[in-house]
PyMOL Python script that loads the backbone (N, CA, C, O; Angstrom):
from pymol import cmd

cmd.read_pdbstr("""\
ATOM      1  N   UNK A   1      86.258  92.235  89.302  1.00  0.00           N
ATOM      2  CA  UNK A   1      85.846  93.524  89.826  1.00  0.00           C
ATOM      3  C   UNK A   1      86.642  94.597  89.103  1.00  0.00           C
ATOM      4  O   UNK A   1      87.861  94.493  88.966  1.00  0.00           O
ATOM      5  N   UNK A   2      85.954  95.613  88.647  1.00  0.00           N
ATOM      6  CA  UNK A   2      86.619  96.698  87.956  1.00  0.00           C
ATOM      7  C   UNK A   2      87.327  97.646  88.906  1.00  0.00           C
ATOM      8  O   UNK A   2      87.006  97.716  90.092  1.00  0.00           O
ATOM      9  N   UNK A   3      88.286  98.369  88.369  1.00  0.00           N
ATOM     10  CA  UNK A   3      89.065  99.316  89.170  1.00  0.00           C
ATOM     11  C   UNK A   3      88.162 100.390  89.767  1.00  0.00           C
ATOM     12  O   UNK A   3      88.367 100.809  90.906  1.00  0.00           O
ATOM     13  N   UNK A   4      87.173 100.834  89.013  1.00  0.00           N
ATOM     14  CA  UNK A   4      86.254 101.867  89.508  1.00  0.00           C
ATOM     15  C   UNK A   4      85.467 101.402  90.717  1.00  0.00           C
ATOM     16  O   UNK A   4      85.262 102.166  91.661  1.00  0.00           O
ATOM     17  N   UNK A   5      85.028 100.158  90.693  1.00  0.00           N
ATOM     18  CA  UNK A   5      84.271  99.615  91.824  1.00  0.00           C
ATOM     19  C   UNK A   5      85.167  99.461  93.049  1.00  0.00           C
ATOM     20  O   UNK A   5      84.750  99.776  94.163  1.00  0.00           O
ATOM     21  N   UNK A   6      86.389  98.980  92.854  1.00  0.00           N
ATOM     22  CA  UNK A   6      87.328  98.859  93.965  1.00  0.00           C
ATOM     23  C   UNK A   6      87.608 100.236  94.574  1.00  0.00           C
ATOM     24  O   UNK A   6      87.605 100.391  95.795  1.00  0.00           O
ATOM     25  N   UNK A   7      87.848 101.218  93.730  1.00  0.00           N
ATOM     26  CA  UNK A   7      88.102 102.582  94.214  1.00  0.00           C
ATOM     27  C   UNK A   7      86.907 103.111  95.004  1.00  0.00           C
ATOM     28  O   UNK A   7      87.085 103.743  96.046  1.00  0.00           O
ATOM     29  N   UNK A   8      85.709 102.860  94.523  1.00  0.00           N
ATOM     30  CA  UNK A   8      84.498 103.292  95.230  1.00  0.00           C
ATOM     31  C   UNK A   8      84.388 102.615  96.598  1.00  0.00           C
ATOM     32  O   UNK A   8      84.019 103.255  97.582  1.00  0.00           O
ATOM     33  N   UNK A   9      84.710 101.321  96.655  1.00  0.00           N
ATOM     34  CA  UNK A   9      84.685 100.606  97.937  1.00  0.00           C
ATOM     35  C   UNK A   9      85.690 101.216  98.909  1.00  0.00           C
ATOM     36  O   UNK A   9      85.360 101.470 100.067  1.00  0.00           O
ATOM     37  N   UNK A  10      86.911 101.449  98.443  1.00  0.00           N
ATOM     38  CA  UNK A  10      87.947 101.994  99.323  1.00  0.00           C
ATOM     39  C   UNK A  10      87.581 103.387  99.831  1.00  0.00           C
ATOM     40  O   UNK A  10      87.814 103.708 100.996  1.00  0.00           O
ATOM     41  N   UNK A  11      87.017 104.198  98.969  1.00  0.00           N
ATOM     42  CA  UNK A  11      86.584 105.537  99.390  1.00  0.00           C
ATOM     43  C   UNK A  11      85.461 105.441 100.417  1.00  0.00           C
ATOM     44  O   UNK A  11      85.424 106.214 101.375  1.00  0.00           O
ATOM     45  N   UNK A  12      84.551 104.499 100.220  1.00  0.00           N
ATOM     46  CA  UNK A  12      83.465 104.304 101.189  1.00  0.00           C
ATOM     47  C   UNK A  12      84.015 103.835 102.527  1.00  0.00           C
ATOM     48  O   UNK A  12      83.566 104.302 103.574  1.00  0.00           O
ATOM     49  N   UNK A  13      84.982 102.919 102.513  1.00  0.00           N
ATOM     50  CA  UNK A  13      85.582 102.443 103.761  1.00  0.00           C
ATOM     51  C   UNK A  13      86.306 103.574 104.488  1.00  0.00           C
ATOM     52  O   UNK A  13      86.244 103.666 105.714  1.00  0.00           O
ATOM     53  N   UNK A  14      86.995 104.441 103.729  1.00  0.00           N
ATOM     54  CA  UNK A  14      87.661 105.594 104.346  1.00  0.00           C
ATOM     55  C   UNK A  14      86.636 106.516 105.009  1.00  0.00           C
ATOM     56  O   UNK A  14      86.857 107.001 106.119  1.00  0.00           O
ATOM     57  N   UNK A  15      85.522 106.752 104.328  1.00  0.00           N
ATOM     58  CA  UNK A  15      84.476 107.626 104.875  1.00  0.00           C
ATOM     59  C   UNK A  15      83.842 106.999 106.119  1.00  0.00           C
ATOM     60  O   UNK A  15      83.598 107.687 107.110  1.00  0.00           O
ATOM     61  N   UNK A  16      83.582 105.718 106.062  1.00  0.00           N
ATOM     62  CA  UNK A  16      82.992 105.030 107.218  1.00  0.00           C
ATOM     63  C   UNK A  16      83.954 105.091 108.401  1.00  0.00           C
ATOM     64  O   UNK A  16      83.551 105.417 109.518  1.00  0.00           O
ATOM     65  N   UNK A  17      85.224 104.779 108.156  1.00  0.00           N
ATOM     66  CA  UNK A  17      86.228 104.817 109.225  1.00  0.00           C
ATOM     67  C   UNK A  17      86.378 106.198 109.826  1.00  0.00           C
ATOM     68  O   UNK A  17      86.533 106.339 111.039  1.00  0.00           O
ATOM     69  N   UNK A  18      86.333 107.229 108.975  1.00  0.00           N
ATOM     70  CA  UNK A  18      86.457 108.608 109.463  1.00  0.00           C
ATOM     71  C   UNK A  18      85.253 109.018 110.308  1.00  0.00           C
ATOM     72  O   UNK A  18      85.358 109.904 111.156  1.00  0.00           O
ATOM     73  N   UNK A  19      84.110 108.371 110.074  1.00  0.00           N
ATOM     74  CA  UNK A  19      82.892 108.709 110.804  1.00  0.00           C
ATOM     75  C   UNK A  19      82.763 108.038 112.157  1.00  0.00           C
ATOM     76  O   UNK A  19      81.826 108.322 112.903  1.00  0.00           O
ATOM     77  N   UNK A  20      83.694 107.149 112.484  1.00  0.00           N
ATOM     78  CA  UNK A  20      83.638 106.460 113.778  1.00  0.00           C
ATOM     79  C   UNK A  20      84.416 107.264 114.809  1.00  0.00           C
ATOM     80  O   UNK A  20      85.590 107.573 114.603  1.00  0.00           O
ATOM     81  N   UNK A  21      83.771 107.601 115.910  1.00  0.00           N
ATOM     82  CA  UNK A  21      84.443 108.338 116.978  1.00  0.00           C
ATOM     83  C   UNK A  21      85.515 107.437 117.589  1.00  0.00           C
ATOM     84  O   UNK A  21      85.210 106.339 118.056  1.00  0.00           O
ATOM     85  N   UNK A  22      86.756 107.892 117.587  1.00  0.00           N
ATOM     86  CA  UNK A  22      87.880 107.084 118.051  1.00  0.00           C
ATOM     87  C   UNK A  22      88.294 107.520 119.452  1.00  0.00           C
ATOM     88  O   UNK A  22      88.880 108.586 119.638  1.00  0.00           O
ATOM     89  N   UNK A  23      87.985 106.691 120.419  1.00  0.00           N
ATOM     90  CA  UNK A  23      88.281 107.011 121.814  1.00  0.00           C
ATOM     91  C   UNK A  23      89.452 106.187 122.351  1.00  0.00           C
ATOM     92  O   UNK A  23      89.688 106.153 123.558  1.00  0.00           O
ATOM     93  N   UNK A  24      90.184 105.524 121.451  1.00  0.00           N
ATOM     94  CA  UNK A  24      91.313 104.715 121.886  1.00  0.00           C
ATOM     95  C   UNK A  24      92.503 105.605 122.264  1.00  0.00           C
ATOM     96  O   UNK A  24      92.633 106.726 121.774  1.00  0.00           O
ATOM     97  N   UNK A  25      93.359 105.089 123.134  1.00  0.00           N
ATOM     98  CA  UNK A  25      94.568 105.823 123.512  1.00  0.00           C
ATOM     99  C   UNK A  25      95.542 105.786 122.337  1.00  0.00           C
ATOM    100  O   UNK A  25      95.703 104.753 121.687  1.00  0.00           O
ATOM    101  N   UNK A  26      96.185 106.912 122.071  1.00  0.00           N
ATOM    102  CA  UNK A  26      97.057 107.018 120.898  1.00  0.00           C
ATOM    103  C   UNK A  26      98.191 106.000 120.871  1.00  0.00           C
ATOM    104  O   UNK A  26      98.381 105.336 119.852  1.00  0.00           O
ATOM    105  N   UNK A  27      98.933 105.859 121.932  1.00  0.00           N
ATOM    106  CA  UNK A  27     100.148 105.056 121.876  1.00  0.00           C
ATOM    107  C   UNK A  27      99.886 103.560 121.923  1.00  0.00           C
ATOM    108  O   UNK A  27     100.468 102.813 121.137  1.00  0.00           O
ATOM    109  N   UNK A  28      99.027 103.107 122.822  1.00  0.00           N
ATOM    110  CA  UNK A  28      98.895 101.679 123.053  1.00  0.00           C
ATOM    111  C   UNK A  28      97.797 101.003 122.242  1.00  0.00           C
ATOM    112  O   UNK A  28      97.988  99.881 121.773  1.00  0.00           O
ATOM    113  N   UNK A  29      96.680 101.641 122.069  1.00  0.00           N
ATOM    114  CA  UNK A  29      95.525 100.999 121.465  1.00  0.00           C
ATOM    115  C   UNK A  29      95.315 101.358 120.001  1.00  0.00           C
ATOM    116  O   UNK A  29      94.429 100.798 119.356  1.00  0.00           O
ATOM    117  N   UNK A  30      96.095 102.263 119.471  1.00  0.00           N
ATOM    118  CA  UNK A  30      95.786 102.825 118.163  1.00  0.00           C
ATOM    119  C   UNK A  30      96.878 102.514 117.145  1.00  0.00           C
ATOM    120  O   UNK A  30      97.543 103.421 116.643  1.00  0.00           O
ATOM    121  N   UNK A  31      97.059 101.226 116.839  1.00  0.00           N
ATOM    122  CA  UNK A  31      98.050 100.857 115.828  1.00  0.00           C
ATOM    123  C   UNK A  31      97.526 101.132 114.429  1.00  0.00           C
ATOM    124  O   UNK A  31      98.295 101.507 113.544  1.00  0.00           O
ATOM    125  N   UNK A  32      96.235 100.951 114.218  1.00  0.00           N
ATOM    126  CA  UNK A  32      95.632 101.144 112.905  1.00  0.00           C
ATOM    127  C   UNK A  32      94.424 102.061 113.027  1.00  0.00           C
ATOM    128  O   UNK A  32      93.714 102.049 114.033  1.00  0.00           O
ATOM    129  N   UNK A  33      94.207 102.842 112.003  1.00  0.00           N
ATOM    130  CA  UNK A  33      92.989 103.645 111.922  1.00  0.00           C
ATOM    131  C   UNK A  33      91.823 102.698 111.673  1.00  0.00           C
ATOM    132  O   UNK A  33      92.023 101.596 111.162  1.00  0.00           O
ATOM    133  N   UNK A  34      90.611 103.108 112.025  1.00  0.00           N
ATOM    134  CA  UNK A  34      89.438 102.264 111.799  1.00  0.00           C
ATOM    135  C   UNK A  34      89.267 101.934 110.312  1.00  0.00           C
ATOM    136  O   UNK A  34      88.912 100.807 109.966  1.00  0.00           O
ATOM    137  N   UNK A  35      89.513 102.898 109.443  1.00  0.00           N
ATOM    138  CA  UNK A  35      89.366 102.648 107.999  1.00  0.00           C
ATOM    139  C   UNK A  35      90.309 101.531 107.549  1.00  0.00           C
ATOM    140  O   UNK A  35      89.938 100.710 106.710  1.00  0.00           O
ATOM    141  N   UNK A  36      91.527 101.496 108.102  1.00  0.00           N
ATOM    142  CA  UNK A  36      92.470 100.444 107.739  1.00  0.00           C
ATOM    143  C   UNK A  36      92.000  99.085 108.238  1.00  0.00           C
ATOM    144  O   UNK A  36      92.180  98.080 107.551  1.00  0.00           O
ATOM    145  N   UNK A  37      91.406  99.042 109.412  1.00  0.00           N
ATOM    146  CA  UNK A  37      90.871  97.775 109.932  1.00  0.00           C
ATOM    147  C   UNK A  37      89.731  97.277 109.045  1.00  0.00           C
ATOM    148  O   UNK A  37      89.626  96.080 108.778  1.00  0.00           O
ATOM    149  N   UNK A  38      88.891  98.182 108.595  1.00  0.00           N
ATOM    150  CA  UNK A  38      87.782  97.818 107.705  1.00  0.00           C
ATOM    151  C   UNK A  38      88.326  97.285 106.379  1.00  0.00           C
ATOM    152  O   UNK A  38      87.852  96.270 105.869  1.00  0.00           O
ATOM    153  N   UNK A  39      89.333  97.983 105.824  1.00  0.00           N
ATOM    154  CA  UNK A  39      89.917  97.546 104.555  1.00  0.00           C
ATOM    155  C   UNK A  39      90.650  96.218 104.717  1.00  0.00           C
ATOM    156  O   UNK A  39      90.658  95.407 103.790  1.00  0.00           O
ATOM    157  N   UNK A  40      91.257  95.982 105.862  1.00  0.00           N
ATOM    158  CA  UNK A  40      91.913  94.707 106.118  1.00  0.00           C
ATOM    159  C   UNK A  40      90.916  93.562 106.125  1.00  0.00           C
ATOM    160  O   UNK A  40      91.184  92.491 105.580  1.00  0.00           O
ATOM    161  N   UNK A  41      89.769  93.790 106.742  1.00  0.00           N
ATOM    162  CA  UNK A  41      88.721  92.766 106.758  1.00  0.00           C
ATOM    163  C   UNK A  41      88.201  92.518 105.336  1.00  0.00           C
ATOM    164  O   UNK A  41      87.958  91.373 104.954  1.00  0.00           O
ATOM    165  N   UNK A  42      88.036  93.565 104.576  1.00  0.00           N
ATOM    166  CA  UNK A  42      87.612  93.449 103.176  1.00  0.00           C
ATOM    167  C   UNK A  42      88.645  92.658 102.368  1.00  0.00           C
ATOM    168  O   UNK A  42      88.290  91.869 101.492  1.00  0.00           O
ATOM    169  N   UNK A  43      89.922  92.879 102.672  1.00  0.00           N
ATOM    170  CA  UNK A  43      91.003  92.219 101.951  1.00  0.00           C
ATOM    171  C   UNK A  43      90.944  90.707 102.043  1.00  0.00           C
ATOM    172  O   UNK A  43      91.330  90.014 101.102  1.00  0.00           O
ATOM    173  N   UNK A  44      90.466  90.186 103.162  1.00  0.00           N
ATOM    174  CA  UNK A  44      90.342  88.737 103.319  1.00  0.00           C
ATOM    175  C   UNK A  44      89.458  88.166 102.217  1.00  0.00           C
ATOM    176  O   UNK A  44      89.761  87.116 101.652  1.00  0.00           O
ATOM    177  N   UNK A  45      88.370  88.857 101.916  1.00  0.00           N
ATOM    178  CA  UNK A  45      87.453  88.407 100.871  1.00  0.00           C
ATOM    179  C   UNK A  45      87.983  88.746  99.480  1.00  0.00           C
ATOM    180  O   UNK A  45      87.805  87.975  98.538  1.00  0.00           O
ATOM    181  N   UNK A  46      88.630  89.893  99.357  1.00  0.00           N
ATOM    182  CA  UNK A  46      89.124  90.350  98.060  1.00  0.00           C
ATOM    183  C   UNK A  46      90.239  89.450  97.536  1.00  0.00           C
ATOM    184  O   UNK A  46      90.204  89.035  96.378  1.00  0.00           O
ATOM    185  N   UNK A  47      91.237  89.142  98.384  1.00  0.00           N
ATOM    186  CA  UNK A  47      92.381  88.349  97.932  1.00  0.00           C
ATOM    187  C   UNK A  47      92.130  86.852  98.009  1.00  0.00           C
ATOM    188  O   UNK A  47      92.828  86.088  97.342  1.00  0.00           O
ATOM    189  N   UNK A  48      91.155  86.404  98.801  1.00  0.00           N
ATOM    190  CA  UNK A  48      90.758  85.008  98.916  1.00  0.00           C
ATOM    191  C   UNK A  48      91.930  84.077  99.186  1.00  0.00           C
ATOM    192  O   UNK A  48      92.086  83.054  98.519  1.00  0.00           O
ATOM    193  N   UNK A  49      92.742  84.429 100.153  1.00  0.00           N
ATOM    194  CA  UNK A  49      93.861  83.592 100.557  1.00  0.00           C
ATOM    195  C   UNK A  49      93.536  82.999 101.923  1.00  0.00           C
ATOM    196  O   UNK A  49      92.992  83.704 102.773  1.00  0.00           O
ATOM    197  N   UNK A  50      93.855  81.717 102.165  1.00  0.00           N
ATOM    198  CA  UNK A  50      93.485  81.083 103.440  1.00  0.00           C
ATOM    199  C   UNK A  50      94.038  81.801 104.673  1.00  0.00           C
ATOM    200  O   UNK A  50      93.390  81.822 105.720  1.00  0.00           O
ATOM    201  N   UNK A  51      95.228  82.388 104.556  1.00  0.00           N
ATOM    202  CA  UNK A  51      95.794  83.134 105.676  1.00  0.00           C
ATOM    203  C   UNK A  51      96.225  84.496 105.171  1.00  0.00           C
ATOM    204  O   UNK A  51      97.351  84.666 104.702  1.00  0.00           O
ATOM    205  N   UNK A  52      95.339  85.453 105.265  1.00  0.00           N
ATOM    206  CA  UNK A  52      95.596  86.806 104.773  1.00  0.00           C
ATOM    207  C   UNK A  52      96.845  87.397 105.423  1.00  0.00           C
ATOM    208  O   UNK A  52      97.701  87.945 104.728  1.00  0.00           O
ATOM    209  N   UNK A  53      96.956  87.293 106.736  1.00  0.00           N
ATOM    210  CA  UNK A  53      98.092  87.881 107.439  1.00  0.00           C
ATOM    211  C   UNK A  53      99.403  87.245 106.992  1.00  0.00           C
ATOM    212  O   UNK A  53     100.377  87.952 106.728  1.00  0.00           O
ATOM    213  N   UNK A  54      99.437  85.919 106.904  1.00  0.00           N
ATOM    214  CA  UNK A  54     100.645  85.220 106.480  1.00  0.00           C
ATOM    215  C   UNK A  54     101.043  85.640 105.070  1.00  0.00           C
ATOM    216  O   UNK A  54     102.217  85.893 104.802  1.00  0.00           O
ATOM    217  N   UNK A  55     100.090  85.714 104.192  1.00  0.00           N
ATOM    218  CA  UNK A  55     100.346  86.091 102.801  1.00  0.00           C
ATOM    219  C   UNK A  55     100.892  87.515 102.713  1.00  0.00           C
ATOM    220  O   UNK A  55     101.865  87.761 102.000  1.00  0.00           O
ATOM    221  N   UNK A  56     100.282  88.443 103.424  1.00  0.00           N
ATOM    222  CA  UNK A  56     100.726  89.834 103.381  1.00  0.00           C
ATOM    223  C   UNK A  56     102.116  89.998 104.002  1.00  0.00           C
ATOM    224  O   UNK A  56     102.931  90.773 103.502  1.00  0.00           O
ATOM    225  N   UNK A  57     102.387  89.271 105.087  1.00  0.00           N
ATOM    226  CA  UNK A  57     103.712  89.338 105.713  1.00  0.00           C
ATOM    227  C   UNK A  57     104.782  88.779 104.776  1.00  0.00           C
ATOM    228  O   UNK A  57     105.883  89.325 104.700  1.00  0.00           O
ATOM    229  N   UNK A  58     104.468  87.697 104.062  1.00  0.00           N
ATOM    230  CA  UNK A  58     105.424  87.135 103.099  1.00  0.00           C
ATOM    231  C   UNK A  58     105.689  88.122 101.961  1.00  0.00           C
ATOM    232  O   UNK A  58     106.836  88.308 101.555  1.00  0.00           O
ATOM    233  N   UNK A  59     104.646  88.745 101.452  1.00  0.00           N
ATOM    234  CA  UNK A  59     104.827  89.746 100.392  1.00  0.00           C
ATOM    235  C   UNK A  59     105.701  90.894 100.884  1.00  0.00           C
ATOM    236  O   UNK A  59     106.608  91.348 100.187  1.00  0.00           O
ATOM    237  N   UNK A  60     105.411  91.351 102.094  1.00  0.00           N
ATOM    238  CA  UNK A  60     106.164  92.484 102.643  1.00  0.00           C
ATOM    239  C   UNK A  60     107.641  92.125 102.800  1.00  0.00           C
ATOM    240  O   UNK A  60     108.508  92.945 102.499  1.00  0.00           O
ATOM    241  N   UNK A  61     107.937  90.918 103.265  1.00  0.00           N
ATOM    242  CA  UNK A  61     109.337  90.535 103.457  1.00  0.00           C
ATOM    243  C   UNK A  61     110.063  90.361 102.118  1.00  0.00           C
ATOM    244  O   UNK A  61     111.257  90.645 102.023  1.00  0.00           O
ATOM    245  N   UNK A  62     109.353  89.898 101.088  1.00  0.00           N
ATOM    246  CA  UNK A  62     109.975  89.703  99.773  1.00  0.00           C
ATOM    247  C   UNK A  62     110.088  91.002  98.975  1.00  0.00           C
ATOM    248  O   UNK A  62     111.125  91.290  98.378  1.00  0.00           O
ATOM    249  N   UNK A  63     109.009  91.776  98.976  1.00  0.00           N
ATOM    250  CA  UNK A  63     108.922  92.936  98.087  1.00  0.00           C
ATOM    251  C   UNK A  63     109.066  94.284  98.793  1.00  0.00           C
ATOM    252  O   UNK A  63     109.190  95.323  98.145  1.00  0.00           O
ATOM    253  N   UNK A  64     109.049  94.257 100.125  1.00  0.00           N
ATOM    254  CA  UNK A  64     109.146  95.513 100.865  1.00  0.00           C
ATOM    255  C   UNK A  64     107.802  96.171 101.122  1.00  0.00           C
ATOM    256  O   UNK A  64     107.725  97.157 101.854  1.00  0.00           O
ATOM    257  N   UNK A  65     106.754  95.639 100.534  1.00  0.00           N
ATOM    258  CA  UNK A  65     105.397  96.121 100.781  1.00  0.00           C
ATOM    259  C   UNK A  65     104.409  95.026 100.433  1.00  0.00           C
ATOM    260  O   UNK A  65     104.753  94.062  99.750  1.00  0.00           O
ATOM    261  N   UNK A  66     103.192  95.176 100.901  1.00  0.00           N
ATOM    262  CA  UNK A  66     102.178  94.134 100.718  1.00  0.00           C
ATOM    263  C   UNK A  66     101.044  94.645  99.846  1.00  0.00           C
ATOM    264  O   UNK A  66     100.942  95.842  99.579  1.00  0.00           O
ATOM    265  N   UNK A  67     100.181  93.715  99.401  1.00  0.00           N
ATOM    266  CA  UNK A  67      98.990  94.109  98.647  1.00  0.00           C
ATOM    267  C   UNK A  67      98.071  94.978  99.490  1.00  0.00           C
ATOM    268  O   UNK A  67      97.416  95.886  98.978  1.00  0.00           O
ATOM    269  N   UNK A  68      98.029  94.694 100.781  1.00  0.00           N
ATOM    270  CA  UNK A  68      97.180  95.503 101.653  1.00  0.00           C
ATOM    271  C   UNK A  68      97.623  96.962 101.606  1.00  0.00           C
ATOM    272  O   UNK A  68      96.791  97.869 101.648  1.00  0.00           O
ATOM    273  N   UNK A  69      98.922  97.183 101.520  1.00  0.00           N
ATOM    274  CA  UNK A  69      99.436  98.559 101.445  1.00  0.00           C
ATOM    275  C   UNK A  69      99.253  99.158 100.058  1.00  0.00           C
ATOM    276  O   UNK A  69      98.809 100.299  99.933  1.00  0.00           O
ATOM    277  N   UNK A  70      99.590  98.402  99.011  1.00  0.00           N
ATOM    278  CA  UNK A  70      99.575  98.983  97.669  1.00  0.00           C
ATOM    279  C   UNK A  70      98.187  99.038  97.049  1.00  0.00           C
ATOM    280  O   UNK A  70      97.844 100.030  96.406  1.00  0.00           O
ATOM    281  N   UNK A  71      97.382  98.001  97.226  1.00  0.00           N
ATOM    282  CA  UNK A  71      96.063  97.971  96.589  1.00  0.00           C
ATOM    283  C   UNK A  71      94.982  98.554  97.498  1.00  0.00           C
ATOM    284  O   UNK A  71      94.179  99.383  97.069  1.00  0.00           O
ATOM    285  N   UNK A  72      94.969  98.113  98.756  1.00  0.00           N
ATOM    286  CA  UNK A  72      93.918  98.566  99.675  1.00  0.00           C
ATOM    287  C   UNK A  72      94.275  99.850 100.415  1.00  0.00           C
ATOM    288  O   UNK A  72      93.436 100.420 101.113  1.00  0.00           O
ATOM    289  N   UNK A  73      95.510 100.303 100.266  1.00  0.00           N
ATOM    290  CA  UNK A  73      95.985 101.552 100.901  1.00  0.00           C
ATOM    291  C   UNK A  73      95.890 101.496 102.420  1.00  0.00           C
ATOM    292  O   UNK A  73      95.552 102.495 103.054  1.00  0.00           O
ATOM    293  N   UNK A  74      96.181 100.349 103.005  1.00  0.00           N
ATOM    294  CA  UNK A  74      96.214 100.205 104.457  1.00  0.00           C
ATOM    295  C   UNK A  74      97.579 100.679 104.917  1.00  0.00           C
ATOM    296  O   UNK A  74      98.604 100.229 104.406  1.00  0.00           O
ATOM    297  N   UNK A  75      97.593 101.579 105.874  1.00  0.00           N
ATOM    298  CA  UNK A  75      98.852 102.089 106.408  1.00  0.00           C
ATOM    299  C   UNK A  75      98.891 101.888 107.906  1.00  0.00           C
ATOM    300  O   UNK A  75      97.864 101.970 108.580  1.00  0.00           O
ATOM    301  N   UNK A  76     100.060 101.628 108.419  1.00  0.00           N
ATOM    302  CA  UNK A  76     100.217 101.467 109.860  1.00  0.00           C
ATOM    303  C   UNK A  76     100.101 102.843 110.504  1.00  0.00           C
ATOM    304  O   UNK A  76     100.672 103.817 110.015  1.00  0.00           O
ATOM    305  N   UNK A  77      99.368 102.915 111.589  1.00  0.00           N
ATOM    306  CA  UNK A  77      99.151 104.179 112.271  1.00  0.00           C
ATOM    307  C   UNK A  77     100.458 104.684 112.852  1.00  0.00           C
ATOM    308  O   UNK A  77     101.192 103.924 113.484  1.00  0.00           O
ATOM    309  N   UNK A  78     100.750 105.929 112.649  1.00  0.00           N
ATOM    310  CA  UNK A  78     101.916 106.563 113.241  1.00  0.00           C
ATOM    311  C   UNK A  78     101.437 107.647 114.201  1.00  0.00           C
ATOM    312  O   UNK A  78     100.781 108.605 113.793  1.00  0.00           O
ATOM    313  N   UNK A  79     101.770 107.486 115.477  1.00  0.00           N
ATOM    314  CA  UNK A  79     101.370 108.495 116.468  1.00  0.00           C
ATOM    315  C   UNK A  79     102.086 109.801 116.172  1.00  0.00           C
ATOM    316  O   UNK A  79     103.264 109.807 115.817  1.00  0.00           O
ATOM    317  N   UNK A  80     101.384 110.885 116.317  1.00  0.00           N
ATOM    318  CA  UNK A  80     101.970 112.194 116.067  1.00  0.00           C
ATOM    319  C   UNK A  80     103.056 112.476 117.092  1.00  0.00           C
ATOM    320  O   UNK A  80     102.865 112.252 118.287  1.00  0.00           O
ATOM    321  N   UNK A  81     104.188 112.965 116.626  1.00  0.00           N
ATOM    322  CA  UNK A  81     105.279 113.307 117.532  1.00  0.00           C
ATOM    323  C   UNK A  81     105.234 114.791 117.840  1.00  0.00           C
ATOM    324  O   UNK A  81     104.833 115.610 117.013  1.00  0.00           O
ATOM    325  N   UNK A  82     105.650 115.107 119.035  1.00  0.00           N
ATOM    326  CA  UNK A  82     105.627 116.526 119.449  1.00  0.00           C
ATOM    327  C   UNK A  82     106.999 117.128 119.361  1.00  0.00           C
ATOM    328  O   UNK A  82     107.176 118.307 119.668  1.00  0.00           O
TER     329      UNK A  82
END
""", "prot")
cmd.dss("prot")
cmd.show_as("cartoon", "prot")
cmd.util.cbc("prot")
cmd.orient("prot")
């Protein structure tokens, strides 16, 4: 897959996620944005690893960040502070 196609997919996932009305409670139910959940699901197919979560957690512990963060731009939701 070319970089241009991957970028187009990620932009489409961001747009789709932004278009979903989010009625979840900020603190308890909203750990990830919808776009990040969509990209995480895509990552299972993209990286083709039997345990996506295990693989990403191992990368994060070794390198300080995971492919989901660097390639798919998945970020953990941070609730706005007042």
